[in-house]
All heavy atoms as an XYZ file, in Angstrom:
834
protein
N     -24.153     21.327     13.815
C     -23.054     20.493     13.376
C     -22.982     19.244     14.257
O     -23.305     19.278     15.429
C     -21.735     21.274     13.457
C     -20.533     20.431     13.056
S     -18.972     21.324     13.137
C     -18.809     21.737     11.424
N     -22.538     18.150     13.676
C     -22.388     16.894     14.412
C     -21.287     17.037     15.464
O     -20.394     17.881     15.343
C     -22.049     15.768     13.442
N     -21.341     16.199     16.470
C     -20.327     16.217     17.521
C     -19.018     15.583     17.078
O     -17.965     15.860     17.654
C     -20.836     15.479     18.757
C     -21.983     16.209     19.428
O     -22.090     17.439     19.268
O     -22.768     15.541     20.122
N     -19.092     14.709     16.058
C     -17.929     13.952     15.601
C     -17.730     14.176     14.113
O     -18.692     14.314     13.367
C     -18.132     12.456     15.863
C     -18.583     12.173     17.273
C     -19.935     11.970     17.549
C     -17.673     12.135     18.304
C     -20.354     11.727     18.843
C     -18.089     11.900     19.605
C     -19.420     11.691     19.873
O     -19.841     11.467     21.160
N     -16.456     14.162     13.696
C     -16.139     14.433     12.294
C     -15.066     13.475     11.786
O     -14.221     13.025     12.556
C     -15.581     15.850     12.128
C     -16.418     17.014     12.597
C     -15.581     18.296     12.569
C     -17.650     17.165     11.728
N     -15.094     13.232     10.480
C     -13.922     12.735      9.788
C     -13.408     13.905      8.971
O     -14.192     14.690      8.428
C     -14.228     11.531      8.870
O     -15.197     11.904      7.904
C     -14.707     10.329      9.663
N     -12.103     14.061      8.927
C     -11.486     15.171      8.218
C     -10.457     14.585      7.253
O      -9.580     13.827      7.661
C     -10.815     16.165      9.188
C     -10.157     17.308      8.427
C     -11.855     16.714     10.178
N     -10.585     14.953      5.992
C      -9.745     14.400      4.933
C      -8.764     15.431      4.419
O      -9.125     16.596      4.217
C     -10.629     13.936      3.766
C      -9.906     13.432      2.517
C      -9.230     12.100      2.791
C     -10.885     13.317      1.364
N      -7.524     15.003      4.207
C      -6.548     15.805      3.492
C      -5.728     14.866      2.620
O      -5.818     13.649      2.764
C      -5.642     16.640      4.433
O      -4.952     17.622      3.662
C      -4.648     15.785      5.186
N      -4.953     15.427      1.717
C      -4.064     14.651      0.860
C      -2.698     15.318      0.826
O      -2.570     16.518      1.075
C      -4.593     14.550     -0.583
O      -4.786     15.871     -1.097
C      -5.894     13.774     -0.659
N      -1.683     14.514      0.505
C      -0.336     15.039      0.331
C       0.407     14.148     -0.657
O      -0.099     13.094     -1.034
C       0.403     15.177      1.681
O       1.591     15.934      1.481
C       0.700     13.834      2.299
N       1.595     14.567     -1.057
C       2.251     13.900     -2.183
C       3.281     12.832     -1.830
O       3.886     12.257     -2.726
C       2.869     14.940     -3.126
C       3.893     15.833     -2.456
O       4.065     15.760     -1.219
O       4.521     16.630     -3.174
N       3.502     12.542     -0.544
C       4.397     11.436     -0.182
C       3.862     10.728      1.065
O       3.182     11.349      1.896
C       5.840     11.901      0.121
O       5.861     12.612      1.368
C       6.421     12.751     -1.016
N       4.192      9.448      1.221
C       3.750      8.750      2.438
C       4.402      9.327      3.693
O       3.791      9.339      4.762
C       4.164      7.299      2.196
C       5.160      7.320      1.097
C       4.891      8.563      0.294
N       5.620      9.841      3.579
C       6.291     10.430      4.735
C       5.579     11.690      5.205
O       5.420     11.909      6.415
C       7.755     10.751      4.390
C       8.608      9.537      4.088
C       8.459      8.998      2.661
O       7.871      9.691      1.794
O       8.913      7.866      2.415
N       5.141     12.520      4.272
C       4.401     13.729      4.642
C       3.048     13.367      5.255
O       2.595     14.009      6.209
C       4.206     14.640      3.441
C       5.485     15.302      2.961
C       5.221     16.123      1.708
C       6.488     16.676      1.102
N       6.221     17.381     -0.175
N       2.412     12.340      4.709
C       1.124     11.893      5.258
C       1.299     11.427      6.696
O       0.514     11.792      7.581
C       0.547     10.777      4.390
N       2.346     10.643      6.948
C       2.570     10.160      8.308
C       2.906     11.313      9.252
O       2.453     11.327     10.400
C       3.673      9.110      8.348
C       3.802      8.525      9.734
C       4.698      7.310      9.818
O       4.983      6.679      8.788
O       5.113      7.001     10.953
N       3.673     12.281      8.792
C       3.998     13.428      9.639
C       2.740     14.225     10.003
O       2.575     14.642     11.157
C       5.018     14.321      8.943
N       1.850     14.435      9.038
C       0.592     15.132      9.323
C      -0.232     14.349     10.345
O      -0.772     14.914     11.300
C      -0.222     15.323      8.042
C       0.265     16.383      7.068
C      -0.435     16.230      5.723
C       0.054     17.776      7.635
N      -0.325     13.032     10.135
C      -1.106     12.176     11.027
C      -0.509     12.165     12.430
O      -1.198     12.391     13.423
C      -1.175     10.763     10.460
N       0.788     11.900     12.517
C       1.453     11.804     13.810
C       1.364     13.121     14.592
O       1.094     13.124     15.796
C       2.902     11.392     13.611
C       3.647     11.117     14.901
C       4.984     10.451     14.628
N       4.821      9.096     14.153
C       4.570      8.047     14.925
N       4.418      8.222     16.228
N       4.462      6.839     14.420
N       1.557     14.231     13.917
C       1.472     15.526     14.588
C       0.096     15.777     15.178
O      -0.030     16.284     16.302
N      -0.938     15.415     14.434
C      -2.311     15.613     14.927
C      -2.613     14.708     16.114
O      -3.250     15.139     17.081
C      -3.318     15.373     13.805
N      -2.138     13.472     16.057
C      -2.389     12.535     17.164
C      -1.613     12.974     18.398
O      -2.151     12.993     19.510
C      -2.013     11.093     16.754
C      -2.818     10.638     15.540
C      -2.202     10.140     17.941
C      -4.313     10.753     15.653
N      -0.350     13.331     18.219
C       0.456     13.769     19.366
C      -0.140     14.997     20.049
O      -0.084     15.119     21.269
C       1.891     14.049     18.922
C       2.655     12.778     18.604
C       4.028     13.025     18.002
O       4.348     14.184     17.643
O       4.778     12.039     17.872
N      -0.741     15.897     19.273
C      -1.360     17.102     19.825
C      -2.794     16.871     20.301
O      -3.458     17.811     20.737
C      -1.330     18.222     18.786
N      -3.274     15.637     20.199
C      -4.646     15.269     20.584
C      -5.706     16.014     19.789
O      -6.799     16.288     20.263
C      -4.880     15.441     22.081
C      -4.072     14.478     22.920
C      -4.522     14.493     24.367
N      -3.916     13.414     25.115
C      -4.433     12.191     25.257
N      -5.563     11.889     24.678
N      -3.806     11.278     25.969
N      -5.383     16.353     18.546
C      -6.346     17.011     17.664
C      -7.239     15.986     16.971
O      -8.295     16.338     16.457
C      -5.604     17.845     16.620
C      -4.696     18.926     17.198
C      -3.898     19.589     16.080
C      -5.499     19.937     17.982
N      -6.810     14.753     16.955
C      -7.577     13.639     16.398
C      -7.259     12.405     17.225
O      -6.177     12.302     17.812
C      -7.214     13.406     14.933
N      -8.198     11.480     17.257
C      -7.991     10.235     17.990
C      -7.284      9.195     17.132
O      -6.574      8.336     17.636
C      -9.335      9.678     18.465
N      -7.483      9.304     15.836
C      -6.969      8.312     14.905
C      -6.780      8.991     13.555
O      -7.511      9.913     13.216
C      -7.982      7.168     14.778
S      -7.602      5.934     13.532
N      -5.793      8.514     12.827
C      -5.605      8.981     11.452
C      -5.241      7.769     10.606
O      -4.372      6.992     10.991
C      -4.519     10.037     11.367
N      -5.914      7.608      9.503
C      -5.637      6.506      8.593
C      -5.039      7.066      7.313
O      -5.541      8.051      6.767
C      -6.916      5.735      8.279
C      -7.485      5.060      9.505
C      -8.846      4.475      9.235
O      -9.694      5.129      8.649
N      -9.057      3.248      9.676
N      -3.995      6.407      6.855
C      -3.308      6.827      5.633
C      -3.576      5.771      4.571
O      -3.292      4.588      4.777
C      -1.801      6.973      5.877
C      -1.558      8.012      6.970
C      -1.086      7.332      4.581
C      -0.139      8.036      7.499
N      -4.112      6.206      3.443
C      -4.415      5.266      2.361
C      -3.234      5.155      1.422
O      -2.344      6.008      1.385
C      -5.647      5.720      1.581
O      -5.337      6.883      0.855
N      -3.253      4.084      0.641
C      -2.274      3.907     -0.419
C      -2.461      5.025     -1.429
O      -3.471      5.724     -1.403
C      -2.483      2.549     -1.085
C      -2.201      1.381     -0.164
C      -0.741      1.318      0.255
O       0.151      1.531     -0.548
N      -0.503      1.045      1.523
N      -1.527      5.205     -2.317
C      -1.684      6.329     -3.251
C      -2.969      6.237     -4.064
O      -3.392      5.152     -4.456
C      -0.471      6.245     -4.161
C       0.283      5.044     -3.784
C      -0.343      4.430     -2.576
N      -3.563      7.386     -4.234
C      -4.713      7.540     -5.114
C      -4.252      8.432     -6.262
O      -3.297      9.196     -6.122
C      -5.927      8.177     -4.401
C      -6.430      7.270     -3.295
C      -5.605      9.554     -3.867
N      -4.917      8.329     -7.372
C      -4.604      9.209     -8.501
C      -5.569     10.372     -8.473
O      -6.783     10.180     -8.530
C      -4.716      8.455     -9.838
O      -3.807      7.349     -9.802
C      -4.384      9.357    -11.011
N      -5.036     11.566     -8.350
C      -5.853     12.773     -8.342
C      -5.707     13.482     -9.681
O      -4.592     13.644    -10.184
C      -5.398     13.712     -7.218
O      -5.644     13.128     -5.962
N      -6.831     13.875    -10.249
C      -6.857     14.656    -11.484
C      -7.578     15.946    -11.146
O      -8.695     15.927    -10.637
C      -7.574     13.897    -12.623
C      -7.582     14.729    -13.898
C      -6.932     12.526    -12.855
N      -6.922     17.081    -11.421
C      -7.469     18.367    -10.990
C      -6.927     19.479    -11.888
O      -5.935     19.310    -12.594
C      -7.093     18.645     -9.530
C      -5.611     18.535     -9.270
C      -4.796     19.659     -9.320
C      -5.021     17.302     -9.008
C      -3.436     19.567     -9.110
C      -3.657     17.195     -8.797
C      -2.863     18.324     -8.842
O      -1.509     18.222     -8.639
N      -7.588     20.611    -11.832
C      -7.122     21.784    -12.566
C      -6.383     22.684    -11.571
O      -6.897     23.005    -10.506
C      -8.301     22.541    -13.176
C      -7.875     23.724    -14.051
C      -9.070     24.397    -14.698
N      -9.916     23.488    -15.435
C      -9.694     23.079    -16.700
N      -8.641     23.512    -17.345
N     -10.526     22.257    -17.293
N      -5.168     23.080    -11.915
C      -4.383     23.971    -11.062
C      -3.679     24.986    -11.941
O      -2.962     24.617    -12.868
C      -3.354     23.174    -10.251
C      -2.595     24.026     -9.284
C      -1.295     24.395     -9.374
C      -3.101     24.626     -8.094
N      -0.949     25.184     -8.314
C      -2.044     25.344     -7.500
C      -4.349     24.639     -7.473
C      -2.192     26.063     -6.332
C      -4.491     25.342     -6.303
C      -3.422     26.043     -5.737
N      -3.929     26.245    -11.655
C      -3.331     27.357    -12.397
C      -3.542     27.206    -13.907
O      -2.630     27.384    -14.709
C      -1.847     27.502    -12.045
C      -1.656     27.861    -10.586
C      -0.212     28.027    -10.168
O       0.704     27.674    -10.940
O      -0.008     28.517     -9.041
N      -4.773     26.832    -14.270
C      -5.167     26.763    -15.668
C      -4.788     25.496    -16.399
O      -5.119     25.338    -17.576
N      -4.113     24.576    -15.737
C      -3.684     23.327    -16.380
C      -4.325     22.139    -15.683
O      -4.527     22.148    -14.469
C      -2.155     23.173    -16.294
C      -1.377     24.285    -16.965
C      -1.527     24.279    -18.479
O      -1.624     23.187    -19.063
O      -1.555     25.378    -19.072
N      -4.624     21.095    -16.460
C      -5.108     19.853    -15.878
C      -3.894     19.036    -15.457
O      -2.989     18.783    -16.265
C      -6.000     19.067    -16.866
C      -6.398     17.726    -16.283
C      -7.232     19.891    -17.220
N      -3.859     18.661    -14.198
C      -2.743     17.924    -13.610
C      -3.201     16.535    -13.187
O      -4.373     16.333    -12.862
C      -2.221     18.659    -12.366
C      -1.805     20.083    -12.596
C      -0.453     20.207    -13.251
O       0.335     19.238    -13.193
O      -0.183     21.276    -13.832
N      -2.274     15.608    -13.136
C      -2.491     14.269    -12.590
C      -1.352     13.991    -11.625
O      -0.190     14.226    -11.965
C      -2.512     13.207    -13.696
O      -3.548     13.521    -14.620
C      -2.755     11.815    -13.130
N      -1.690     13.519    -10.423
C      -0.653     13.276     -9.416
C      -1.052     12.121     -8.509
O      -2.238     11.898     -8.261
C      -0.435     14.529     -8.584
N      -0.050     11.414     -8.014
C      -0.263     10.415     -6.964
C      -0.291     11.155     -5.630
O       0.549     12.013     -5.372
C       0.850      9.383     -6.973
N      -1.290     10.841     -4.814
C      -1.401     11.458     -3.496
C      -1.793     10.406     -2.462
O      -2.403      9.402     -2.792
C      -2.454     12.570     -3.492
C      -2.088     13.778     -4.328
C      -3.079     14.897     -4.164
O      -4.278     14.686     -4.482
O      -2.665     15.966     -3.717
N      -1.432     10.679     -1.215
C      -1.821      9.831     -0.094
C      -2.884     10.565      0.683
O      -2.728     11.740      1.013
C      -0.603      9.547      0.789
C       0.268      8.491      0.211
C       0.361      7.184      0.622
C       1.159      8.615     -0.901
N       1.253      6.514     -0.170
C       1.756      7.362     -1.120
C       1.504      9.666     -1.759
C       2.673      7.127     -2.135
C       2.419      9.433     -2.775
C       2.991      8.175     -2.948
N      -3.985      9.878      0.961
C      -5.078     10.472      1.726
C      -4.859     10.199      3.207
O      -4.452      9.095      3.586
C      -6.420      9.887      1.320
C      -6.851     10.258     -0.073
C      -8.206      9.670     -0.423
O      -8.570      8.591      0.045
N      -8.934     10.371     -1.250
N      -5.140     11.202      4.017
C      -5.110     11.042      5.467
C      -6.515     11.353      5.965
O      -7.060     12.429      5.689
C      -4.092     11.991      6.137
C      -4.017     11.709      7.643
C      -2.717     11.866      5.486
N      -7.107     10.405      6.676
C      -8.459     10.551      7.205
C      -8.377     10.570      8.727
O      -7.980      9.583      9.348
C      -9.352      9.408      6.732
C     -10.815      9.495      7.137
C     -11.480     10.703      6.498
C     -11.541      8.216      6.745
N      -8.705     11.727      9.303
C      -8.654     11.913     10.753
C     -10.041     11.685     11.348
O     -11.047     12.063     10.747
C      -8.245     13.347     11.088
C      -6.914     13.762     10.536
C      -6.824     14.388      9.295
C      -5.748     13.551     11.257
C      -5.601     14.800      8.789
C      -4.521     13.955     10.760
C      -4.444     14.580      9.521
N     -10.093     11.121     12.556
C     -11.336     11.029     13.328
C     -11.189     11.966     14.507
O     -10.243     11.861     15.281
C     -11.576      9.610     13.861
C     -12.112      8.645     12.826
C     -11.177      8.471     11.698
C     -11.480      7.243     10.884
N     -10.409      6.288     10.902
N     -12.131     12.898     14.662
C     -12.013     13.910     15.701
C     -13.394     14.356     16.168
O     -14.415     13.846     15.701
C     -11.170     15.106     15.188
O     -10.818     15.934     16.294
C     -11.899     15.908     14.120
N     -13.384     15.327     17.059
C     -14.635     15.923     17.522
C     -14.793     17.293     16.879
O     -13.815     17.926     16.487
C     -14.625     16.095     19.057
O     -13.551     16.957     19.417
C     -14.488     14.751     19.770
N     -16.015     17.747     16.812
C     -16.274     19.084     16.263
C     -15.550     20.141     17.097
O     -15.065     21.134     16.552
C     -17.777     19.352     16.222
N     -15.435     19.906     18.386
C     -14.766     20.869     19.272
C     -13.287     21.041     18.926
O     -12.712     22.095     19.190
C     -14.900     20.420     20.725
N     -12.664     20.038     18.325
C     -11.233     20.101     17.996
C     -10.982     20.473     16.536
O      -9.846     20.606     16.104
C     -10.555     18.762     18.306
C     -10.612     18.354     19.762
C      -9.876     19.298     20.673
N      -8.456     18.926     20.645
C      -7.485     19.694     21.051
N      -7.735     20.888     21.535
N      -6.243     19.305     20.973
N     -12.057     20.648     15.754
C     -11.880     20.874     14.313
C     -11.024     22.099     13.987
O     -10.102     22.000     13.167
C     -13.224     20.984     13.576
C     -12.977     21.354     12.134
C     -12.549     20.389     11.231
C     -13.070     22.667     11.691
C     -12.241     20.719      9.914
C     -12.764     23.012     10.387
C     -12.351     22.028      9.510
O     -12.026     22.365      8.217
N     -11.311     23.242     14.557
C     -10.575     24.461     14.202
C      -9.079     24.293     14.433
O      -8.263     24.706     13.605
C     -11.099     25.671     14.974
C     -12.485     26.108     14.509
O     -12.873     25.748     13.376
O     -13.164     26.804     15.279
N      -8.715     23.658     15.550
C      -7.300     23.437     15.839
C      -6.687     22.416     14.882
O      -5.525     22.564     14.486
C      -7.114     23.002     17.284
C      -7.425     24.114     18.276
C      -7.443     23.602     19.689
O      -8.478     23.022     20.080
O      -6.422     23.764     20.373
N      -7.457     21.381     14.516
C      -6.961     20.400     13.550
C      -6.741     21.066     12.196
O      -5.710     20.865     11.557
C      -7.921     19.219     13.425
C      -7.546     18.165     12.381
C      -6.159     17.566     12.645
C      -8.621     17.083     12.322
N      -7.692     21.874     11.759
C      -7.524     22.578     10.489
C      -6.280     23.474     10.524
O      -5.496     23.504      9.574
C      -8.752     23.418     10.144
C      -8.577     24.139      8.821
C      -9.750     25.019      8.428
O     -10.884     24.811      8.912
O      -9.521     25.943      7.626
N      -6.088     24.191     11.612
C      -4.911     25.059     11.744
C      -3.624     24.232     11.694
O      -2.647     24.630     11.045
C      -4.995     25.855     13.036
N      -3.625     23.082     12.338
C      -2.456     22.192     12.305
C      -2.152     21.746     10.882
O      -1.000     21.792     10.439
C      -2.692     20.973     13.200
C      -1.743     19.853     12.924
N      -0.431     19.860     13.358
C      -1.907     18.702     12.234
C       0.162     18.754     12.941
N      -0.710     18.041     12.261
N      -3.186     21.316     10.164
C      -2.983     20.852      8.786
C      -2.445     21.992      7.936
O      -1.479     21.818      7.190
C      -4.288     20.271      8.205
C      -4.695     19.000      8.963
C      -4.125     19.983      6.706
C      -6.097     18.503      8.637
N      -3.048     23.157      8.040
C      -2.587     24.315      7.249
C      -1.128     24.657      7.549
O      -0.349     24.937      6.647
C      -3.465     25.534      7.515
C      -4.825     25.457      6.882
C      -5.631     26.718      7.241
N      -6.912     26.715      6.617
C      -7.150     27.150      5.380
N      -6.167     27.613      4.642
N      -8.367     27.119      4.886
N      -0.772     24.655      8.819
C       0.588     25.023      9.218
C       1.611     23.963      8.803
O       2.711     24.296      8.356
C       0.647     25.221     10.729
C       2.007     25.647     11.228
C       2.015     25.868     12.727
O       1.085     26.521     13.242
O       2.959     25.383     13.371
N       1.259     22.696      8.950
C       2.202     21.609      8.690
C       2.267     21.219      7.214
O       3.219     20.565      6.788
C       1.830     20.392      9.538
N       1.282     21.596      6.445
C       1.168     21.179      5.046
C       2.026     22.053      4.147
O       2.196     23.237      4.403
C      -0.295     21.269      4.590
C      -0.672     20.215      3.621
N      -0.121     20.124      2.370
C      -1.552     19.191      3.734
C      -0.645     19.092      1.740
N      -1.503     18.503      2.546
N       2.570     21.447      3.078
C       3.377     22.253      2.152
C       2.625     22.622      0.871
O       3.178     23.310      0.024
C       4.696     21.544      1.819
C       4.514     20.241      1.078
O       3.395     19.684      1.073
O       5.505     19.757      0.498
N       1.367     22.202      0.739
C       0.576     22.631     -0.412
C       0.127     24.079     -0.201
O      -0.206     24.471      0.920
C      -0.687     21.784     -0.571
C      -0.514     20.404     -1.137
C       0.730     19.805     -1.287
C      -1.627     19.677     -1.532
C       0.858     18.531     -1.805
C      -1.509     18.401     -2.047
C      -0.268     17.823     -2.183
O      -0.155     16.554     -2.688
N       0.067     24.831     -1.273
C      -0.424     26.206     -1.207
C      -1.882     26.237     -0.757
O      -2.297     27.083      0.029
C      -0.290     26.860     -2.589
C      -0.709     28.301     -2.634
C      -0.538     28.908     -4.019
O       0.366     28.478     -4.765
O      -1.330     29.802     -4.355
N      -2.670     25.296     -1.286
C      -4.086     25.189     -0.933
C      -4.394     23.732     -0.593
O      -4.831     22.966     -1.446
C      -4.981     25.650     -2.108
O      -4.577     26.964     -2.508
C      -6.451     25.678     -1.720
N      -4.129     23.311      0.645
C      -4.370     21.910      0.977
C      -5.862     21.582      1.008
O      -6.679     22.416      1.393
C      -3.751     21.756      2.362
C      -3.755     23.125      2.940
C      -3.608     24.063      1.777
N      -6.160     20.376      0.587
C      -7.530     19.865      0.715
C      -7.790     19.606      2.194
O      -7.037     18.889      2.846
C      -7.669     18.566     -0.072
C      -8.982     17.874      0.122
C      -9.064     16.553     -0.634
O      -8.025     16.034     -1.080
O     -10.172     16.048     -0.762
N      -8.841     20.199      2.718
C      -9.288     19.931      4.087
C     -10.807     19.884      4.026
O     -11.457     20.910      3.839
C      -8.817     21.016      5.081
C      -7.297     21.187      5.036
C      -9.285     20.667      6.496
C      -6.795     22.373      5.827
N     -11.349     18.685      4.145
C     -12.794     18.494      4.044
C     -13.276     17.747      5.282
O     -12.784     16.660      5.589
C     -13.158     17.691      2.782
C     -12.733     18.453      1.527
C     -14.655     17.373      2.755
C     -12.900     17.680      0.249
N     -14.225     18.328      5.989
C     -14.804     17.698      7.172
C     -16.178     17.134      6.833
O     -16.989     17.815      6.211
C     -14.923     18.706      8.308
N     -16.392     15.909      7.256
C     -17.670     15.234      7.042
C     -18.230     14.836      8.401
O     -17.518     14.203      9.203
C     -17.484     13.981      6.173
O     -16.858     14.353      4.952
C     -18.809     13.305      5.880
N     -19.472     15.181      8.690
C     -20.037     14.806      9.989
C     -20.250     13.303     10.093
O     -20.604     12.639      9.119
C     -21.375     15.544     10.028
C     -21.687     15.921      8.631
C     -20.401     15.957      7.876
N     -20.003     12.798     11.272
C     -20.353     11.407     11.595
C     -21.730     11.482     12.237
O     -21.882     12.025     13.332
C     -19.328     10.785     12.562
C     -17.942     10.747     11.901
C     -19.776      9.393     13.000
C     -16.816     10.341     12.838
N     -22.729     10.994     11.549
C     -24.100     11.137     12.042
C     -24.515      9.991     12.955
O     -25.489     10.116     13.695
C     -25.112     11.289     10.874
C     -24.843     12.582     10.110
C     -25.064     10.094      9.950
N     -23.778      8.907     12.909
C     -24.080      7.760     13.753
C     -22.832      6.924     13.858
O     -22.011      6.910     12.933
C     -25.221      6.934     13.160
C     -26.215      6.497     14.185
O     -25.901      6.448     15.376
N     -27.411      6.178     13.733
N     -22.663      6.216     14.957
C     -21.492      5.370     15.108
C     -21.548      4.574     16.390
O     -22.392      4.803     17.259
N     -20.603      3.667     16.518
C     -20.466      2.838     17.707
C     -20.208      3.743     18.907
O     -19.253      4.510     18.919
C     -19.295      1.871     17.475
C     -18.955      1.035     18.672
O     -18.912      1.509     19.794
N     -18.691     -0.231     18.429
N     -21.067      3.669     19.915
C     -20.961      4.542     21.084
C     -19.613      4.433     21.770
O     -19.038      5.439     22.191
C     -22.068      4.212     22.102
C     -23.350      4.965     21.878
C     -24.346      4.693     22.997
O     -23.942      4.727     24.190
O     -25.509      4.443     22.672
N     -19.098      3.208     21.917
C     -17.813      3.013     22.580
C     -16.689      3.656     21.781
O     -15.786      4.280     22.339
C     -17.525      1.528     22.776
C     -18.485      0.870     23.752
O     -19.047      1.580     24.614
O     -18.674     -0.354     23.644
N     -16.736      3.527     20.460
C     -15.711      4.137     19.613
C     -15.769      5.658     19.710
O     -14.748      6.319     19.868
C     -15.872      3.690     18.154
C     -14.803      4.256     17.261
C     -13.557      3.652     17.170
C     -15.019      5.416     16.520
C     -12.557      4.186     16.367
C     -14.036      5.960     15.719
C     -12.798      5.335     15.642
O     -11.812      5.865     14.861
N     -16.958      6.210     19.642
C     -17.097      7.662     19.709
C     -16.681      8.197     21.080
O     -16.080      9.272     21.163
C     -18.521      8.079     19.343
C     -18.929      7.748     17.905
C     -20.389      8.125     17.671
C     -18.024      8.410     16.890
N     -16.935      7.449     22.135
C     -16.463      7.842     23.471
C     -14.934      7.836     23.503
O     -14.312      8.712     24.122
C     -17.029      6.907     24.536
N     -14.322      6.875     22.825
C     -12.862      6.814     22.727
C     -12.323      8.031     21.985
O     -11.313      8.615     22.372
C     -12.448      5.506     22.055
C     -10.979      5.410     21.773
C      -9.991      5.117     22.687
C     -10.334      5.624     20.532
N      -8.772      5.138     22.053
C      -8.947      5.439     20.733
C     -10.782      5.950     19.261
C      -8.028      5.578     19.707
C      -9.862      6.072     18.238
C      -8.498      5.886     18.459
N     -13.004      8.439     20.902
C     -12.597      9.630     20.156
C     -12.591     10.843     21.081
O     -11.638     11.635     21.098
C     -13.494      9.867     18.919
C     -13.241     11.245     18.305
C     -13.301      8.764     17.884
N     -13.628     10.981     21.875
C     -13.699     12.100     22.834
C     -12.544     12.015     23.826
O     -11.852     13.005     24.085
C     -15.057     12.132     23.550
C     -15.041     13.137     24.706
C     -16.178     12.452     22.587
N     -12.333     10.839     24.400
C     -11.275     10.676     25.397
C      -9.901     11.000     24.829
O      -9.089     11.652     25.495
C     -11.298      9.250     25.959
N      -9.646     10.591     23.606
C      -8.327     10.788     22.999
C      -8.084     12.215     22.515
O      -6.949     12.607     22.275
C      -8.116      9.806     21.849
C      -7.967      8.375     22.312
C      -6.827      8.195     23.317
O      -5.709      8.699     23.057
O      -7.051      7.563     24.363
N      -9.133     12.979     22.363
C      -8.974     14.367     21.901
C      -9.188     15.382     23.022
O      -9.186     16.578     22.777
C      -9.945     14.669     20.734
O     -11.285     14.412     21.146
C      -9.594     13.833     19.509
N      -9.353     14.890     24.233
C      -9.532     15.758     25.389
C      -8.191     16.004     26.041
O      -7.457     15.056     26.334
C     -10.518     15.135     26.392
O     -11.775     14.951     25.737
C     -10.707     16.019     27.616
N      -7.864     17.254     26.258
C      -6.599     17.609     26.895
C      -6.813     17.685     28.404
O      -7.750     18.313     28.867
C      -6.077     18.961     26.353
C      -5.797     18.824     24.864
C      -4.833     19.406     27.104
C      -5.416     20.114     24.191
N      -5.879     17.083     29.124
C      -5.911     17.171     30.585
C      -6.611     16.053     31.155
O      -7.117     15.582     31.940
C-alpha cells in the first residue's frame, strides 16, 4: 500500500461535511480536508433509484492513519452505509507529502 492516501466521503449538508472535516483535522487523522460544492449522486438504495445532492469531503492522510480516519468517519457519519474510498497517492510534491506526515503525527 502507498504511504499516502486521499480518502473520499460524502454527506447531505455542507454543515455535516465541515463537521466531518474539522473533526478529522482536529484529531490529526488527516492533514487537510477539502469540501466540494454539491454534486448530484444517483444510486440504488433499498431497491429504489435515488437522486440526491451531496457534498464530497476529500481527506489527505497517511496510510498509517487510515484505520483511525475510517473509524472517525463511521462514528461521526449519520449515513447507514457511508461512502469511504481510499485512493493511494503514488507520487506527489515531496514538501507537501512531508507536511501531510507532520500534520498527522501525534506528539
